[in-house]
C-alpha positions in Angstrom: 128.2 -12.4 8.1 124.7 -12.2 9.3 121.7 -11.1 7.3 118.3 -9.7 8.5 115.4 -10.0 6.1 113.7 -6.6 6.7 111.5 -6.7 3.6 109.7 -7.5 1.5 108.3 -10.6 3.2 104.8 -11.7 1.9 104.5 -8.6 -0.3 106.3 -7.0 -3.3 107.5 -3.6 -2.1 109.9 -2.3 0.5 113.1 -4.2 -0.4 115.8 -3.9 2.3 118.4 -6.4 3.7 120.7 -5.6 6.6 124.0 -7.3 6.7 126.6 -7.4 9.6 130.1 -8.6 9.0 132.8 -9.3 11.5 136.0 -10.0 9.5 139.0 -11.7 11.0 141.4 -9.0 12.2 139.3 -6.1 10.8 136.7 -3.7 11.9 133.0 -4.7 11.9 131.0 -3.7 8.9 127.2 -3.0 8.5 125.6 -2.5 5.2 122.3 -2.6 3.3 121.3 -4.1 0.0 118.5 -1.8 -1.1 116.6 0.6 1.1 113.1 0.8 -0.4 109.7 2.3 0.4 106.4 0.4 0.6 104.1 1.3 -2.2 100.5 0.2 -2.8 100.4 -1.9 0.4 98.0 -1.5 3.2 100.8 -0.9 5.7 102.7 1.7 3.7 103.0 4.3 6.5 103.7 1.6 9.2 106.8 0.6 7.2 107.9 3.9 5.7 107.6 5.9 9.0 108.5 3.2 11.5 111.8 3.6 13.5 114.7 2.0 11.6 115.8 -1.3 13.1 119.4 -0.1 12.8 121.4 3.1 13.5 121.7 4.8 10.2 125.0 6.4 11.3 126.5 2.9 11.6 125.7 1.8 8.1 129.0 1.8 6.1 127.5 1.6 2.6 124.4 0.6 0.6 124.4 -1.7 -2.5 121.5 -0.6 -4.7 120.0 -3.0 -7.3 118.0 -0.4 -9.2 116.2 3.0 -9.0 112.5 2.0 -8.4 111.3 3.6 -5.2 110.3 0.2 -3.6 114.1 -0.4 -3.7 115.5 3.1 -3.2 112.7 5.2 -1.7 114.0 5.3 1.9 117.6 6.3 1.0 116.9 10.0 1.8 115.5 9.1 5.1 118.7 7.1 5.8 120.7 10.2 5.0 118.4 12.3 7.2 119.1 10.0 10.2 122.9 10.1 9.9 124.0 7.8 7.0 127.1 9.2 5.5 128.5 6.2 3.6 128.4 5.6 -0.2 125.6 4.1 -2.3 127.0 1.7 -4.9 125.0 1.3 -8.1 125.3 1.7 -11.8 125.5 5.1 -13.5 122.0 4.7 -15.0 120.6 3.8 -11.6 122.2 6.8 -10.0 120.8 9.1 -12.6 117.2 7.7 -12.4 117.3 7.6 -8.6 118.2 11.2 -8.3 115.2 12.1 -10.5 112.7 9.9 -8.7 113.9 10.8 -5.2 114.0 14.5 -6.0 110.4 14.3 -7.3 109.3 12.6 -4.1 110.8 15.4 -2.0 108.4 17.9 -3.7 105.2 16.0 -2.7 103.1 17.3 0.1 103.7 15.4 3.3 107.1 14.0 2.1 109.2 12.6 4.9 112.4 14.0 3.5 113.7 17.1 1.8 115.9 17.9 -1.2 118.8 18.4 1.2 118.5 14.8 2.2 118.6 13.7 -1.4 121.7 15.9 -2.0 123.4 14.3 1.0 123.5 10.9 -0.8 126.9 10.1 -2.2 126.9 7.7 -5.1 129.8 5.5 -6.1 129.0 4.2 -9.6 129.8 1.1 -11.5 130.7 1.7 -15.1 128.3 -0.1 -17.5 131.3 -1.6 -19.3 132.4 -3.4 -16.1 129.3 -5.5 -15.5 130.5 -8.8 -14.0 133.8 -7.4 -12.9 134.8 -7.8 -9.2 134.8 -4.4 -7.4 136.3 -3.8 -4.0 133.8 -2.1 -1.6 135.3 -2.1 1.9 137.5 -4.4 4.1 137.2 -7.9 2.6 133.9 -7.2 1.0 133.7 -7.2 -2.8 130.7 -7.0 -5.2 129.8 -7.9 -8.8 126.9 -6.5 -10.8 124.9 -8.4 -13.5 122.2 -6.9 -15.7 118.6 -8.0 -14.9 116.7 -6.4 -17.9 114.1 -4.9 -15.6 114.8 -1.2 -16.2 117.9 0.6 -17.4 120.7 0.3 -14.8 119.0 -2.6 -12.9 121.4 -5.3 -11.7 121.6 -8.4 -9.6 124.4 -7.9 -7.0 126.7 -10.7 -5.9 128.5 -10.0 -2.6 131.8 -11.8 -1.8 133.5 -11.7 1.6 136.2 -13.4 3.6 139.8 -14.5 2.8 140.4 -15.1 -0.9 141.1 -18.8 -0.4 137.9 -19.2 1.6 135.7 -16.6 0.0 131.9 -16.9 0.6 129.2 -15.5 -1.7 125.6 -14.4 -1.7 123.6 -13.0 -4.7 120.7 -10.6 -4.5 118.5 -10.9 -7.6 117.0 -7.5 -7.5 114.0 -7.4 -9.9 114.5 -9.8 -12.8 113.1 -8.9 -16.2 111.6 -11.3 -18.8 114.4 -11.0 -21.4 116.7 -14.1 -21.6 119.3 -15.1 -24.2 116.7 -17.5 -25.6 113.8 -15.0 -25.7 113.7 -11.2 -25.6 110.0 -10.0 -25.5 110.9 -6.5 -24.4 112.8 -5.0 -27.4 114.1 -2.0 -25.4 116.3 -4.3 -23.3 119.2 -6.6 -23.6 118.9 -10.1 -22.1 119.4 -10.5 -18.4 122.7 -12.0 -17.2 123.1 -15.0 -14.8 125.8 -14.6 -12.1 128.1 -17.5 -11.2 126.6 -19.9 -8.7 126.7 -18.5 -5.1 126.3 -20.3 -1.8 123.2 -18.2 -1.1 120.7 -16.5 -3.4 117.9 -14.1 -2.4 115.4 -14.1 -5.3 112.3 -12.1 -6.0 109.1 -14.0 -6.5 106.6 -11.4 -7.8 105.3 -13.8 -10.5 106.6 -17.0 -8.8 103.2 -18.8 -9.2 102.6 -17.8 -12.8 103.8 -19.1 -16.1 103.3 -16.5 -18.7 101.3 -17.6 -21.8 103.6 -18.2 -24.8 101.9 -15.5 -26.8 102.8 -12.9 -24.2 106.5 -13.7 -24.6 106.6 -12.3 -28.1 107.6 -8.8 -29.1 105.7 -9.2 -32.4 102.5 -10.1 -30.6 102.7 -7.1 -28.3 103.0 -4.8 -31.3 100.0 -6.4 -32.9 97.9 -6.0 -29.7 99.0 -2.4 -29.4 98.1 -1.7 -33.0 94.7 -3.3 -32.7 93.9 -1.3 -29.5 95.0 1.9 -31.1 92.9 1.4 -34.2 89.9 0.3 -32.1 90.2 3.4 -29.9 90.7 5.7 -32.9 87.5 4.6 -34.8 85.8 7.9 -33.9 87.1 11.2 -35.2 87.3 12.4 -31.6 88.7 9.1 -30.2 90.9 9.4 -27.1 93.2 6.7 -25.9 94.5 7.1 -22.3 97.6 5.0 -21.4 98.6 5.5 -17.8 102.2 4.4 -17.5 104.9 4.1 -14.8 107.4 7.0 -15.5 110.4 4.7 -15.4 110.7 2.2 -18.3 107.0 1.5 -19.0 106.3 4.9 -20.7 109.6 4.6 -22.7 108.6 1.1 -23.8 105.2 2.1 -25.0 106.5 5.3 -26.7 109.1 3.2 -28.5 106.5 0.7 -29.7 104.2 3.5 -31.0 107.1 4.8 -33.0 107.8 1.3 -34.4 104.1 1.0 -35.5 104.3 4.3 -37.2 107.6 3.5 -38.9 106.1 0.3 -40.3 102.9 1.8 -41.5 102.5 5.6 -41.6 98.7 5.2 -41.6 98.3 2.8 -38.6 97.8 5.5 -36.0 95.0 7.1 -38.1 96.6 10.6 -37.8 96.3 10.6 -34.0 98.3 13.1 -32.0 100.6 11.4 -29.5 101.0 13.2 -26.2 103.6 12.5 -23.5 102.5 14.2 -20.3 104.9 13.6 -17.5 107.7 15.8 -16.3 109.4 12.9 -14.6 109.1 10.6 -17.6 110.5 13.3 -19.8 113.6 13.4 -17.5 113.9 9.6 -17.5 113.6 9.7 -21.4 116.6 12.0 -21.4 118.5 9.6 -19.1 117.6 6.5 -21.3 118.7 8.4 -24.4 122.0 9.4 -22.8 122.9 5.9 -21.7 121.9 4.5 -25.0 124.2 6.8 -26.9 127.1 7.3 -24.4 130.0 8.7 -26.4 132.9 9.6 -24.2 135.1 7.3 -26.3 134.3 4.9 -29.1 135.0 1.8 -27.0 133.2 3.1 -23.9 130.2 4.2 -26.1 129.8 0.7 -27.6 130.1 -0.9 -24.2 127.7 1.4 -22.5 125.1 1.0 -25.3 125.3 -2.7 -25.2 125.1 -2.8 -21.4 121.3 -2.0 -21.5 120.2 -2.3 -25.1 120.6 -5.6 -26.9 120.5 -7.0 -30.4 116.6 -7.2 -30.2 116.5 -3.4 -30.1 118.9 -3.1 -33.0 116.9 -5.7 -35.0 113.6 -3.9 -34.1 114.8 -0.6 -35.4 116.4 -2.0 -38.5 113.2 -3.8 -39.4 110.9 -0.8 -38.8 112.8 2.3 -39.8 112.7 1.5 -43.5 116.5 2.0 -43.9 119.7 0.0 -43.7 121.1 1.6 -40.5 124.4 0.8 -39.0 124.7 0.2 -35.2 125.5 3.8 -34.4 122.6 5.1 -36.5 120.3 2.7 -34.7 121.2 4.1 -31.3 121.0 7.6 -32.5 117.5 6.9 -33.9 116.4 5.5 -30.6 117.9 8.4 -28.6 116.0 10.8 -30.9 112.7 8.9 -30.2 113.1 9.2 -26.4 114.7 12.6 -26.0 113.3 15.7 -27.8 116.4 17.7 -27.1 118.4 15.5 -29.5 118.4 15.7 -33.3 115.3 13.7 -34.2 115.5 10.7 -36.5 112.3 9.8 -38.4 109.8 10.4 -35.6 106.1 10.7 -34.9 105.1 13.8 -36.8 102.4 14.9 -34.2 104.2 14.2 -31.0 103.6 16.6 -28.1 105.6 16.6 -24.9 103.8 18.3 -22.1 105.1 19.1 -18.6 102.5 21.6 -17.2 98.8 21.3 -16.6 96.3 19.3 -18.8 94.5 22.2 -20.4 96.7 22.4 -23.4 96.0 18.7 -24.2 92.3 18.9 -23.4 92.0 21.7 -26.0 93.6 19.6 -28.8 91.0 18.5 -31.3 90.8 15.3 -33.2 92.2 11.9 -32.3 94.6 11.7 -29.3 96.8 9.1 -27.7 97.9 10.3 -24.2 100.8 8.6 -22.4 100.8 9.9 -18.8 101.5 9.1 -15.2 100.8 7.6 -12.7 100.9 3.9 -13.7 98.4 2.9 -11.0 96.3 6.1 -11.5 96.9 7.1 -7.9 98.1 10.6 -8.7 99.5 12.7 -11.5 97.9 14.1 -14.7 96.0 10.8 -15.4 93.3 11.7 -12.8 92.5 14.9 -14.6 92.2 13.1 -17.9 90.0 10.4 -16.4 87.8 13.0 -14.9 87.4 14.6 -18.3 87.0 11.4 -20.5 85.5 8.6 -18.4 82.0 9.8 -19.4 82.8 9.6 -23.1 82.0 6.5 -25.2 84.7 7.6 -27.6 87.4 7.2 -24.9 89.5 4.2 -24.0 91.7 3.6 -21.0 94.4 1.0 -21.3 96.2 -0.2 -18.2 99.8 -1.3 -18.8 101.0 -2.9 -15.5 100.4 -4.3 -12.1 97.7 -2.5 -10.1 97.9 -2.7 -6.3 94.9 -3.2 -4.0 93.3 0.1 -3.0 94.5 2.1 -6.0 92.3 3.8 -8.7 94.1 1.6 -11.2 92.9 -1.5 -9.4 89.4 -0.2 -9.4 89.5 0.3 -13.1 90.9 -3.2 -13.5 88.1 -4.6 -11.4 85.6 -2.7 -13.6 87.1 -4.2 -16.7 86.9 -7.7 -15.1 83.3 -7.2 -14.1 82.4 -6.0 -17.6 84.1 -9.1 -19.1 81.9 -11.3 -16.9 78.8 -9.3 -17.7 78.4 -8.4 -14.1 77.2 -5.1 -12.6 78.2 -3.9 -9.1 77.7 -0.7 -7.3 81.1 0.9 -7.1 82.5 4.5 -7.1 85.8 5.4 -8.7 87.6 8.0 -6.5 89.6 10.4 -8.7 91.7 12.1 -6.0 90.9 15.8 -5.7 88.9 15.5 -9.0 85.9 14.0 -7.3 84.4 10.6 -8.1 82.2 8.8 -10.6 79.8 5.9 -10.3 80.9 2.9 -12.4 77.5 2.9 -14.0 78.3 6.3 -15.4 81.6 5.2 -17.0 81.0 5.1 -20.8 84.7 4.8 -21.7 86.1 1.4 -22.6 88.6 0.1 -20.0 91.1 -2.6 -21.0 94.5 -4.0 -20.3 97.5 -3.9 -22.6 99.3 -7.2 -22.5 103.0 -7.9 -23.0 104.6 -5.1 -21.0 105.4 -7.0 -17.8 108.9 -6.1 -16.5 109.2 -9.2 -14.3 110.3 -12.8 -15.1 107.6 -15.4 -14.6 108.0 -18.7 -12.8 109.7 -20.4 -15.7 112.2 -17.6 -16.0 112.9 -17.5 -12.3 113.5 -21.2 -12.1 115.8 -21.1 -15.1 117.8 -18.1 -13.7 118.2 -20.0 -10.4 118.9 -23.5 -11.6 120.0 -23.2 -15.2 119.2 -25.7 -17.9 121.1 -28.3 -19.9 123.3 -25.7 -21.5 123.9 -23.2 -18.7 124.4 -23.0 -14.9 122.0 -21.1 -12.7 122.8 -18.5 -10.0 121.9 -20.8 -7.1 124.7 -23.1 -5.7 123.2 -23.7 -2.3 120.5 -22.1 -0.3 117.7 -20.1 -2.0 115.7 -17.5 0.0 112.4 -16.5 -1.5 111.4 -12.9 -0.9 109.6 -10.1 -2.8 106.3 -11.8 -3.5 103.0 -12.5 -1.9 102.5 -15.8 -0.1 100.8 -17.5 -3.1 103.6 -16.5 -5.4 106.3 -17.7 -2.9 104.5 -21.0 -2.4 104.2 -21.5 -6.2 107.8 -20.8 -6.8 108.9 -23.0 -3.9 106.9 -26.0 -5.3 108.4 -25.5 -8.8 111.9 -25.2 -7.5 111.6 -28.2 -5.2 110.3 -30.4 -8.1 113.2 -29.3 -10.4 115.8 -29.8 -7.7 114.5 -33.3 -6.8 114.2 -34.3 -10.5 117.8 -33.3 -11.2 119.2 -34.7 -7.9 120.3 -31.3 -6.9 121.4 -30.2 -3.4 119.9 -26.7 -3.2 117.7 -25.9 -0.2 114.7 -23.5 -0.5 113.9 -21.2 2.4 111.0 -18.8 2.9 111.6 -16.2 5.6 108.3 -15.8 7.4 108.6 -12.5 9.4 110.4 -9.2 8.7 113.5 -9.0 10.8 114.4 -12.8 10.8 118.1 -13.2 10.8 120.4 -15.9 9.3 124.1 -16.6 10.0 125.6 -17.0 6.5 128.9 -18.3 7.8 127.3 -21.0 10.0 124.4 -21.7 7.6 121.6 -21.5 10.2 118.9 -19.2 11.5 120.0 -17.2 14.4 118.6 -17.9 17.9 115.1 -16.6 17.9 111.8 -17.8 19.5 110.7 -18.8 16.0 113.9 -20.4 14.8 113.2 -23.9 15.9 109.6 -23.8 14.7 110.8 -22.4 11.4 113.4 -25.2 10.9 110.8 -27.8 11.8 108.2 -26.3 9.4 110.8 -26.1 6.6 111.9 -29.8 7.1 108.2 -30.9 7.2 107.3 -28.9 4.1 110.2 -30.3 2.1 109.3 -33.9 3.2 105.7 -33.3 2.0 106.9 -31.9 -1.3 109.2 -34.9 -1.8 106.4 -37.4 -1.1 104.1 -35.6 -3.5 106.7 -35.7 -6.2 107.3 -39.4 -5.6 103.6 -40.1 -5.7 103.2 -38.3 -9.0 106.2 -40.1 -10.5 104.5 -43.5 -9.6 101.2 -42.4 -11.2 102.9 -41.0 -14.3 105.9 -43.1 -15.1 
């Protein structure tokens, strides 16, 4: 089995790994783990439109970790160029991916059509079978383990070879912050840790950051949200704009707003809550459906518990003012997310809008508007920003990562400049809505903490190496991908320290260039002009890290 690291190397989007397998006595297999688009990177088009490094018609199947476009966005192009195999993923991932990919086909300049989306054939993993070994093709098997990143998201463990000599490699996918010991995101169950594998590819988005303890608290996040809402609603015409990613982030914020209202009916100061996103409304429906799956009592319970955990149940029981049983809790949550269901106690002034913004702009009084896009690079948010950035009674709260070059990043930079008391000539470009000088922005701009959907350095290290009570996912070689160079370097240093301190035998590798290939059976980089240099750099780097660790141990006995 050989693997080529196509992406992401040195960045955080465009996940795609190409594997070639030549089993004894069987036909050769080629497959992908993820097939994602670049988003928010300087070389988006260079990646998304470049010739594929493989023949799509030769790919036997795709293993998909989750539905975010940076992991799934090039699947329609794969089908367009001749892929006719199956895409293996969870049911929730399939449902969300169909929505997001179909939405992408409607955009002007899209590189694929709805026909390409419809060509995709999904083979789904039942939520009740997480962790079970599923046959894929030939001597290749897979297992899926929840990551608590978005609904349906999993790590994928691939096994191959004769049963008595079976090899294994785990692909982390995107790991969320929820663990068995800490669940800051109430909408999700804790992530699962696969059994140790010989090889692990792990994301490193926040590999150089340890999240402050206060940001690992569901209770703190609710307090921060309440304070921001009440600050923004001080004026009778206060407007709070919350740009959200349509998948998971909007659902999390909406859930938290309901929880605030359930605890204290006056805390939102009578504000009207608006959800303006056609895609998010569809995703709400999917979340609600997978929360309350009911094909049979046993299946329903398994499906619910696959993505929602005890933290969700506790949160609803604490906030709904009633002693609800488990089924009533999930029915309540489904009602919050999906307007087509019988509502449980819900926000009395909740508007769900799918058309233009005029209806919302005409609403009088206090308004809380949840809309897309999360990085403000398109969608209804640009119309709202154009209408409200000039108003001192308006507030914009960013809820997630903002890539370089996006309007969201410009707003984040404006917030940071204001925090430092600095003034800089800068113009915010609002797409086809024109632009505005930063000096003319009277609205408050802030960041809403506590909504990160990625594990930090501490969580990544624990998932890989375990702790005193549990084993980690890494039994041998660890490949660091899906992070910028600073993040990968920080995670590498942290892992090396922990491995040396525990006398472990794991090896940490950082692929340097897209397309580098590794022989998983032989345990070596394939012949390549860079291979020898790569090996030398790796050995030198590990020696330097070992010496630094020894020096610190002598200084701090």
